[in-house]
N, C-alpha and C positions, 0 to 999 in steps of 0.2 A: 826834730819834728816839733813844730809849734803846737799850741793847744788847739787851734782850729783844725789842723790836720789830724790830730789825735781824736778829736771829737767826731770828725767825719769817718775815720777808721772804725771807731766804736759803733757808730750808727750803721755802717755797712756790715760789720760783723753781727750786729744785732738783727739786721734784716736777713742775713744769710742763715744764722742760727734759727731764727723764727721760721724761715722757709723750710729748713731741714726738719724741724720738729713737726711742722704741718704735713710734710711729705711722709714722714715716718708714721704719724697717726693715720693718715690716709691708707698707707700700705698695710698697716696692721689691721685696720678695720675691713679692708678689702679681702684679705686672706683669712681672717678669723671666721670660723664657722658660726652659723646662726644657732640660736638655742634649739631650733627644730632639728638641724643637722646633727648637733651633739646628742640630742635625745634619740634620733634614729640610729646613730652609731653605737650608743650604749645599748639600746634594745637589740640591735643586730648582734653585737658582741655577746650579750647574755644568751641569746638563742644558740649561737655557734659554739659556746662553751660546752654544750651538752650534745651527746649523740642524738641523732633523730629518734624521736619517740621516747627519750629517756629523761625528760624534764621532770623533776620531782613534783608531786601533786601540789605541794604548798607553793612552789614557784609558778606552776601553771596558772593558778587563779590570779596571782599578781600580774603575770605576763598578759593574761587575757584582759585584765582591767587597763593595763598600760596600752595594749593594742587598741582598745575601744577609744581611748583618749587621744590617740594619734590622729592627725588630720588625714583624709583619704590619700593625698599625694605622698605623705610620709609613709603610710602603710604600703603603698606601691613601691617606694624606694627600699623599705625594709625587706619586703617580700623578695624583690629582685636581688638584693644583696645576699640574702640567705640562700635563695634558690641557686644563684650563681656559684656561691661557695660550695654548696652541697653537690652541684653538678661537677665542679672541678674535683671534689673528693671522689665522687663516683668514677670519673674518668681516670683518675690516678690509680684507684684501686683495681679497676677492671682492665687497664691496659696490658697487664701481664697475664691476663686470663685468656684462655682459648675461647672461641665462640661456644663450644659445648659447655665449658665451665661457667660462662656467663649465663647460658640458658638454665643450667642447673641451679645457679644462685637465684635467678629470677623465679624459678619454680619453687624453690624453698621459701622465698619471700611471699609468694602467693599462698602457699600452704600455711605459713605462719599467720597471714592475714585471715584466712578462713578459720584457723583454730582460735584466734583471738575473738573473732566475731561469734563463734560458737560458745565461747566462755562467758559472754556478756550476760549479766543478770537482767531481768525485766526493768529494774530501776535504772541500771546503767544505760540500757537501750533508750528508755524514756528521756534521760538526761541528754544523751547524744542526739536524739531526735529533735529535742527542743533547741539545742545549740546549732544543729545543722540546718534548722528551718529559719534561722535568723539571717538577715540581710548580709551581715559581715561574713558568714560562712559561705554564702553564695559568691560573694566578692572574692574570697580566697580561692574557691574552686575555679572561678573564672580566670583568676591570675595564674593558677597552676597550669590550667590547660593552655592558656596563651603562651606561657613560658615554654611548655612542652613543645608546642608547635613552632615557636620562633627560635629557640636556643639550641635544641637538640638536633643533631645531624639526622639524616634520613635513616642511616644504619642504626643509630641509637634508638630512634622512635620505633623502628621495626622490631628491635630486640625487646624494648620495654612495653610495647603495645599490650601483651597479655597482662602485665602487671597493672597498667593503667586501666584496662578494662575491668579487671578484678576490683580495683580500688573504686571505680565508678559504680560497679555493682554493689560493693560494700556500702557506699554512701547512700545509694538509692534504696537498698534494703533497710537501712537504718531509718531513713526518713519516712518510708512508706509502710513499714511493718506495724502491726498492731499488737 
């Protein structure tokens, strides 16, 4: 191979390597999640690490602040991801229960909700009233009800209707009580 052939071979190799590097960069950037997606995933994972309603008070304030800083479309994604995961947990837990056992469990949850509402101090009621009167609380309630209508089966909705009605009554009584 003379020097001219060697030079052309190096040039072709350089072009091929450059093209491969550019394709690799393009593929990596295409499949790499955006900062918003990473933030959504981290927030969702933080929520799912805790049992529903069992987030420590110190973490709740931090999570509320993070929630406020998320753009609306990210909040929707996070809400859907958390709600879907919780629904799957519920389905998994309840599939081995009889309809009577499921009704008993729902009734226990309703009684627990009522007991928790009865234990609230006037200061706690005021704090909840203020929080529930904010636009972001309305947004969450709207998303919950939309998810309930769209994602649950008719049988699941029929079983959970008493719990949802009690929850809505709970929200309404907190917002409108004096």
